[in-house]
N, C-alpha and C positions, 0 to 999 in steps of 0.2 A: 588476702586475695579474694576477689569477687567475681561472680559470673551471673549474667542476666540474659534472658532469652526474650526476644521481641514477641513471641507468641504467648508468653506468660508475663504480663506487665504488672502483676500484683505481688510477685515474690522475688527475692534476691538470695543467692547462695553465697556463703562465705566459707573460706578455709583458713586455717591458722597454724602457727608454729606449735600450738598446744595439741596437735594431732587430731583436731576436730573439724567436722563439716557441719554447718548449720544453715537451715532455711529460714528466712525471715519474711514476714509479711510487710510489704512496703506501706500498706494501708494502716495497719495497727502498730507497727514497730515491735511486734512480738515474735519470739522464736516459735516456729511451727514444727521443725524437725531437728534432730540432733543425731550425729553419728560419730563414734569414736573408735572405729575399727582399724584405723591406721596405727602403726607402731612407731612412727617417726613423723617429722614435720611434713605437712601436706605441701607439695611444691607445684602441683598442676591441678587445674580445676576447669571443668566444662559442664554446663547444665543446659538442658533443653526442657521442653514441656513434659517429658516423660521420664528422664533419667538424669542422674548426676554421675559423672565420670571423674575420678580423681587419681592422682599419682602422688607418691610420697618418697621421701629419702630412704624408706625401707625397701625400695625397688619393687613395690607392689602397686598394681593398678586395681581399683575397685569400681564397680558399677552398681549403683543403687537405684531402685525404682523410686520415683518421686510421686508421692501421694499427697495432694493438697486438698484439704477439706474446705469447701466453700460454704 
């Protein structure tokens, strides 16, 4: 699952069945952030310039601040 925001054109957020959320640099193709706080498959994802919101099969919703180093 992927999420991108028009206000942040250099990063992409991904979520996976391995219970992780990752932030990737589109410019360098390197992982910039990693989060494994969910206890089940991530099934919903939304990102904007400041936050990542995710939901999972564990019936929990998480909000994480997005800090991108330029």
